[in-house]
C-alpha positions as CSV (number, residue, x, y, z in Angstrom):
1,M,36.4,3.9,6.1
2,L,33.9,6.8,5.6
3,G,34.1,7.6,1.9
4,I,30.8,7.2,0.1
5,L,28.6,10.1,-0.2
6,H,24.9,10.3,-1.4
7,V,24.1,13.9,-2.6
8,D,20.5,14.6,-3.0
9,M,19.1,18.0,-4.2
10,D,16.2,19.4,-2.0
11,Q,12.8,19.6,-3.7
12,F,14.8,20.0,-7.0
13,Y,12.3,20.9,-9.8
14,A,10.4,23.2,-7.2
15,A,13.4,24.7,-6.0
16,V,14.6,25.5,-9.4
17,E,11.4,27.3,-10.1
18,M,11.3,29.1,-6.9
19,R,14.7,30.3,-7.5
20,D,13.9,31.7,-10.9
21,D,10.5,33.2,-9.9
22,P,10.7,35.2,-6.6
23,S,6.9,35.5,-6.5
24,L,6.8,31.8,-5.6
25,K,8.6,32.4,-2.2
26,G,6.4,31.3,0.7
27,R,4.0,29.5,-1.4
28,P,3.2,25.8,-1.9
29,V,4.6,24.8,-5.4
30,V,3.5,21.8,-7.4
31,I,5.3,20.7,-10.5
32,G,3.4,18.3,-12.7
33,S,2.6,17.5,-16.3
34,D,-0.6,18.9,-17.7
35,P,-1.2,21.2,-14.6
36,K,-4.0,23.4,-16.1
37,Q,-4.0,25.4,-12.9
38,G,-4.5,22.2,-10.9
39,R,-7.4,20.8,-12.8
40,G,-5.6,18.8,-15.5
41,R,-5.3,15.0,-15.8
42,G,-1.6,14.7,-15.4
43,V,0.4,13.7,-12.3
44,V,2.7,15.3,-9.8
45,S,6.5,15.2,-10.6
46,T,7.5,16.8,-7.2
47,A,6.2,19.3,-4.6
48,N,8.0,21.7,-2.3
49,Y,7.9,21.2,1.4
50,L,5.0,23.6,1.9
51,A,2.8,21.6,-0.5
52,R,3.8,18.3,1.1
53,R,2.4,19.6,4.4
54,F,-1.0,19.4,2.7
55,G,-0.5,15.8,1.7
56,V,0.7,16.5,-1.8
57,H,3.3,14.0,-3.2
58,S,4.8,12.8,-6.2
59,A,2.8,10.5,-8.7
60,M,-0.5,12.1,-7.3
61,P,-3.0,13.1,-10.0
62,I,-2.9,16.8,-10.4
63,S,-6.7,17.0,-9.7
64,Q,-6.2,15.4,-6.2
65,A,-3.3,17.7,-5.5
66,Y,-5.4,20.7,-6.4
67,R,-8.3,19.5,-4.1
68,L,-5.7,19.2,-1.2
69,C,-3.9,22.4,-1.8
70,P,-5.9,24.8,-4.3
71,Q,-3.8,27.7,-3.2
72,A,-0.5,26.2,-4.5
73,A,1.3,27.3,-7.7
74,F,0.9,24.5,-10.4
75,I,3.8,24.5,-12.9
76,E,4.4,22.2,-15.8
77,P,7.9,20.6,-15.8
78,D,10.8,22.3,-17.8
79,M,13.1,19.3,-18.2
80,A,15.5,21.2,-20.5
81,K,16.1,23.8,-17.6
82,Y,16.4,21.0,-14.9
83,S,18.8,19.2,-17.2
84,A,21.0,22.3,-17.6
85,V,21.1,22.8,-13.8
86,S,21.9,19.1,-13.3
87,E,25.0,19.5,-15.6
88,Q,26.2,22.4,-13.1
89,I,25.7,20.1,-10.1
90,Q,27.5,17.1,-11.7
91,A,30.4,19.5,-12.6
92,V,30.8,20.1,-8.9
93,F,30.9,16.5,-8.1
94,L,33.4,15.7,-10.6
95,R,35.7,18.4,-9.2
96,A,35.7,16.3,-6.0
97,T,36.2,12.9,-7.5
98,P,35.8,11.1,-11.0
99,L,34.0,8.4,-9.1
100,V,30.4,9.7,-9.5
101,E,27.3,7.5,-10.2
102,P,24.4,9.7,-11.2
103,I,21.1,8.2,-10.3
104,S,18.9,10.8,-11.6
105,L,19.0,14.7,-12.4
106,D,19.0,15.5,-8.7
107,E,21.0,12.8,-7.0
108,A,24.2,10.9,-7.2
109,F,26.5,8.6,-5.3
110,L,30.3,9.7,-5.0
111,D,33.3,7.6,-3.9
112,V,35.7,10.2,-2.2
113,R,38.1,7.9,-0.7
114,A,40.8,8.6,-3.0
115,S,40.4,12.4,-2.7
116,R,41.3,12.8,1.0
117,L,44.9,14.0,0.3
118,L,43.6,16.8,-1.9
119,Y,40.4,17.9,0.0
120,G,40.5,16.3,3.6
121,N,38.2,13.5,4.8
122,A,34.8,12.6,3.5
123,I,33.0,15.1,6.0
124,A,35.1,17.9,4.8
125,I,34.5,17.0,1.1
126,A,30.7,16.7,1.7
127,A,30.7,20.2,3.3
128,R,32.8,21.6,0.3
129,I,30.2,20.2,-2.1
130,K,27.4,21.6,-0.4
131,K,28.9,25.1,-0.3
132,Q,30.0,24.9,-4.1
133,V,26.6,23.7,-5.1
134,L,24.9,26.6,-3.1
135,D,27.4,29.2,-4.5
136,E,27.0,28.2,-8.2
137,T,23.4,27.4,-8.4
138,R,21.7,28.9,-5.4
139,L,20.2,25.6,-4.4
140,T,20.7,23.4,-1.4
141,C,21.4,19.7,-1.2
142,S,21.5,17.2,1.5
143,V,24.4,14.8,1.9
144,G,24.9,11.4,3.6
145,V,28.5,10.2,4.5
146,A,29.0,6.5,5.2
147,E,30.9,3.4,4.5
148,N,28.5,2.2,1.7
149,K,25.8,3.3,-0.6
150,F,22.9,2.1,1.4
151,L,23.9,3.8,4.6
152,A,24.7,7.1,2.7
153,K,21.3,7.0,1.0
154,V,19.5,6.7,4.4
155,A,21.7,9.4,6.0
156,S,20.9,11.9,3.2
157,D,17.1,11.7,3.8
158,L,17.3,12.2,7.6
159,R,17.8,15.9,7.9
160,K,16.4,17.7,4.9
161,P,16.6,20.3,3.7
162,D,20.2,21.4,3.5
163,G,21.4,18.5,5.8
164,L,24.8,16.7,6.4
165,V,24.4,13.5,8.3
166,V,27.4,11.2,9.1
167,V,27.0,7.4,9.9
168,P,29.5,6.6,12.7
169,E,32.3,4.4,11.3
170,G,31.9,0.9,12.5
171,G,28.6,1.8,14.3
172,A,26.0,1.2,11.5
173,R,24.2,-1.6,13.2
174,A,23.5,0.5,16.3
175,W,22.8,3.6,14.3
176,L,20.0,1.8,12.2
177,A,18.4,-0.1,15.1
178,P,15.9,2.5,16.3
179,M,14.7,3.3,12.8
180,P,11.4,2.1,11.4
181,V,11.9,-1.0,9.2
182,G,10.4,1.0,6.3
183,R,13.7,2.8,6.0
184,L,15.1,-0.4,4.2
185,W,15.2,-0.5,0.4
186,G,12.5,-2.8,-0.8
187,V,10.1,-2.2,2.1
188,G,7.1,-0.3,0.9
189,A,3.9,0.5,2.8
190,K,2.4,-3.0,2.4
191,S,5.6,-4.8,3.3
192,E,6.0,-2.7,6.3
193,E,2.5,-3.6,7.4
194,R,3.2,-7.3,6.9
195,L,6.6,-7.1,8.9
196,K,4.8,-5.1,11.7
197,A,2.2,-8.0,11.8
198,L,5.1,-10.3,12.6
199,G,6.2,-8.0,15.4
200,I,9.0,-6.4,13.3
201,A,8.4,-2.6,13.6
202,S,12.0,-1.2,13.8
203,I,15.2,-2.3,12.1
204,G,16.5,-3.4,15.5
205,D,13.6,-5.9,15.6
206,L,14.7,-7.3,12.3
207,Q,18.3,-7.6,13.4
208,A,17.1,-9.7,16.4
209,W,15.1,-12.3,14.2
210,P,16.6,-15.6,13.5
211,A,17.5,-16.0,9.9
212,E,15.5,-19.3,9.4
213,A,12.3,-17.7,10.7
214,L,12.7,-14.7,8.6
215,A,13.1,-16.9,5.5
216,R,10.1,-18.7,6.3
217,S,8.0,-15.6,6.7
218,L,9.4,-13.6,3.8
219,G,11.0,-16.1,1.4
220,A,14.8,-16.8,1.2
221,E,15.8,-14.1,-1.3
222,Q,13.9,-11.2,0.4
223,A,15.0,-12.3,3.9
224,R,18.7,-12.3,2.9
225,H,18.3,-8.9,1.3
226,L,16.6,-7.2,4.2
227,A,18.9,-9.0,6.9
228,A,22.1,-7.7,5.2
229,L,20.7,-4.1,5.0
230,A,19.6,-4.3,8.7
231,R,23.2,-5.0,9.6
232,G,24.3,-2.0,7.4
233,E,25.9,-4.3,4.7
234,D,26.0,-3.1,1.1
235,A,29.0,-4.3,-1.2
236,R,27.9,-2.5,-4.4
237,P,30.6,-0.1,-5.5
238,V,30.1,3.3,-7.0
239,E,30.0,2.9,-10.7
240,P,31.2,6.1,-12.4
241,G,29.3,7.5,-15.5
242,G,31.1,7.7,-18.8
243,E,29.8,6.9,-22.2
244,A,26.2,6.0,-21.3
245,K,25.3,2.4,-22.0
246,S,21.7,3.1,-21.4
247,I,19.4,6.1,-20.6
248,G,16.4,5.6,-18.4
249,R,14.2,6.9,-15.7
250,E,11.8,5.4,-13.2
251,T,9.2,6.6,-10.8
252,T,8.6,5.1,-7.3
253,F,4.9,5.8,-6.4
254,E,4.5,7.0,-2.8
255,Q,1.4,4.9,-2.6
256,D,1.2,1.5,-4.5
257,T,-1.3,1.9,-7.4
258,E,-3.5,-0.2,-9.6
259,S,-4.7,2.7,-11.7
260,R,-4.2,2.0,-15.3
261,A,-4.8,5.7,-16.0
262,L,-1.9,6.6,-13.6
263,L,0.3,4.1,-15.1
264,E,-0.3,5.4,-18.6
265,M,0.3,9.0,-17.7
266,T,3.5,8.1,-15.9
267,L,4.7,6.1,-18.8
268,A,4.0,9.0,-21.2
269,E,6.1,11.3,-19.0
270,L,9.0,8.7,-18.8
271,A,8.9,8.1,-22.4
272,E,9.1,11.7,-23.4
273,D,12.0,12.4,-21.0
274,V,14.0,9.3,-22.1
275,A,13.5,10.4,-25.7
276,L,14.6,14.0,-24.9
277,R,17.7,12.7,-23.2
278,L,18.6,10.6,-26.2
279,R,18.3,13.5,-28.5
280,Q,20.4,15.7,-26.1
281,Q,23.1,13.1,-26.3
282,G,22.9,12.7,-30.1
283,V,22.1,9.1,-30.0
284,E,19.4,6.6,-30.9
285,A,18.3,3.5,-29.1
286,S,17.9,0.0,-30.6
287,R,16.3,-1.6,-27.5
288,L,13.7,-0.5,-24.9
289,M,13.2,-2.1,-21.5
290,L,10.2,-1.6,-19.1
291,K,10.7,-2.3,-15.6
292,L,7.7,-2.9,-13.2
293,R,7.9,-3.6,-9.5
294,W,4.7,-5.0,-7.7
295,Q,3.7,-4.5,-4.1
296,G,6.6,-6.0,-2.0
297,F,9.8,-6.7,-3.7
298,E,8.9,-8.7,-6.9
299,T,10.4,-6.9,-9.9
300,H,9.8,-7.9,-13.5
301,T,11.4,-6.3,-16.7
302,H,10.4,-6.9,-20.3
303,Q,12.2,-5.6,-23.5
304,R,11.9,-5.4,-27.2
305,A,13.9,-4.0,-30.2
306,L,13.3,-0.7,-31.7
307,K,13.5,-1.1,-35.5
308,P,14.9,1.2,-36.8
309,P,16.7,2.6,-33.8
310,S,15.0,5.8,-32.5
311,S,15.0,8.9,-30.4
312,H,11.6,9.9,-31.4
313,G,9.2,10.4,-28.5
314,P,5.9,8.9,-30.0
315,E,8.0,5.7,-31.1
316,I,9.4,5.4,-27.6
317,H,6.0,5.8,-26.0
318,A,4.3,3.3,-28.4
319,A,6.9,0.6,-27.7
320,G,6.6,1.4,-24.0
321,R,2.8,1.0,-24.0
322,A,3.1,-2.4,-25.8
323,L,5.7,-3.5,-23.0
324,L,3.4,-2.3,-20.3
325,A,0.4,-4.1,-21.6
326,E,2.4,-7.3,-21.8
327,L,3.7,-7.0,-18.4
328,L,0.4,-6.2,-16.7
329,G,-1.7,-8.7,-18.6
330,R,-4.5,-9.5,-16.4
331,D,-2.6,-9.0,-13.2
332,R,-4.5,-6.8,-10.9
333,R,-1.9,-6.4,-8.3
334,K,-0.8,-2.9,-7.3
335,V,2.4,-1.3,-8.8
336,R,5.1,0.2,-6.7
337,L,7.6,1.2,-9.3
338,L,7.5,1.9,-13.2
339,G,10.7,2.5,-15.1
340,L,11.7,2.7,-18.8
341,S,15.2,2.6,-20.2
342,A,16.8,2.8,-23.7
343,S,19.9,0.8,-24.6
344,G,21.8,-0.2,-27.6
345,L,22.8,3.5,-28.1
346,A,24.6,4.5,-31.2
347,Q,25.5,7.7,-33.1
348,G,24.0,8.2,-36.5
349,H,20.8,6.8,-37.9
350,G,21.6,3.3,-38.9
351,Q,19.6,1.1,-41.1
352,L,16.2,2.7,-41.6
353,S,12.9,1.0,-42.4
354,L,11.1,4.1,-43.6
355,D,12.5,6.2,-46.5
356,E,15.1,8.8,-45.4
357,A,12.7,11.9,-46.2
358,R,10.2,10.7,-43.8
359,R,12.7,9.9,-41.1
360,E,14.3,13.2,-41.5
361,K,11.0,15.1,-41.2
362,A,10.4,13.3,-37.9
363,R,13.9,14.4,-36.6
364,R,13.2,18.0,-37.8
365,A,9.9,17.9,-35.8
366,D,11.9,16.7,-32.8
367,A,14.4,19.4,-33.1
368,A,11.6,22.1,-33.4
369,Q,9.9,20.6,-30.3
370,D,13.0,20.7,-28.3
371,A,13.9,24.3,-29.3
372,L,10.4,25.5,-28.6
373,N,10.4,23.7,-25.2
374,A,13.8,25.0,-24.3
375,R,12.7,28.6,-25.0
376,Y,9.2,28.7,-23.7
377,G,9.1,25.9,-21.1
378,D,8.8,22.0,-21.3
379,G,5.4,21.0,-22.6
380,T,4.8,24.1,-24.9
381,L,4.8,21.6,-27.7
382,K,4.2,18.0,-27.3
383,P,2.9,15.0,-29.4
384,A,-0.8,14.3,-29.5
385,S,0.0,11.0,-28.0
386,Q,1.0,12.5,-24.8
387,L,-2.3,14.4,-24.3
388,S,-5.1,13.2,-22.1
389,P,-8.5,12.5,-23.6
390,R,-10.0,15.7,-22.4
391,Q,-7.1,17.7,-23.8
392,R,-7.6,16.1,-27.3
393,R,-11.4,16.9,-27.0
394,N,-10.6,20.4,-26.4
395,R,-8.2,20.7,-29.4
396,T,-10.1,18.4,-32.0
397,G,-13.6,18.3,-30.9
398,F,-13.6,14.5,-30.3
399,S,-12.0,12.1,-27.9
400,P,-9.7,9.2,-28.8
401,E,-12.2,7.0,-27.2
402,E,-15.0,8.5,-29.4
403,P,-15.3,8.1,-33.2
404,G,-13.2,10.6,-35.1
405,P,-14.0,12.2,-38.4
406,A,-13.3,9.1,-40.2
407,G,-15.0,7.0,-37.7
408,R,-11.9,5.5,-36.3
409,R,-11.3,4.7,-32.7
410,H,-8.0,4.7,-30.8
411,A,-7.7,1.5,-28.8
412,P,-7.0,2.2,-25.0
413,L,-4.5,0.2,-23.2
414,P,-5.8,-3.3,-22.6
């Protein structure tokens, strides 16, 4: 039965900025930390469709995006504003069904099978959601309608922006067959090249391969995973939100990277966002997990306790850096995905290892930072640990890699 939706906002961060600033209409727009008019050392969070025509994509260094598209408007992310808009969008989803699984600020899975008597079939509900989101936020979204989550996700990406794509009920296998094999979850650029070398260019090619031959070429686990997706099979249920058990964020790089500098900058952005969302929910985390996916499909996670529990950005970042160093070690393979999540969430402050006065001072600093960023834009005030070496030189006269006033050096990531 058709009843699973994947709703994905179109160019979300950029669309919010374009909505709020009419002067951006018709211009390429790049959203990224440390934009400095395109010459900073940060990375691109997202780009609108005009900027993407010039080759700009998420996780790209800002300086490279500027070389590709110097005429673009470069804007620092305003996470507080995007979170507020996301809450409006989630409210629309919850009016259609309580079975909503948020994936990020700008996308979610919905199970609307139990809502048919109230609002009609899944296609009618998808159209209703699109209209309500547009009416209430002046933003467009793309929706995939299917029998399961994987198919709905593929469908939502096919006709952007403002698309509504329906996977024929019972016809998933034929619907998928002509698509490139890179449409399957877990198939990145390198994996796609490897499959093409075997003669597997389309999902239909993969469907025709004998299971034993596929297992010999890819390994049993990945072969089973890809073969099931190629048949359009995905048994995962939509897991509705509620009281959060964890708060996290991850970034999939459009091009696998081995750049430690890019990984560091991405981790800094993830850590600050996770810390902000912890504070917004009034909780502190006692455990932090870092997720790293290499080229292909190999995924590793590593975690450690946060003692005392924290929602303080620099503490989250420091723990994340230690985890990243442990996971990377001397491994020089390229990285496809980096994620950071906080768990063990609890209200209050718990057992403190520092004296209460010092802890309260840190919390007041966080509150002041959040208030300033909410009023003047995200990144107006941020910890020194989030600054690039060049930014620190501009503000202090010395680099963290150079001796400071007391002759001390900050150790870079191993």
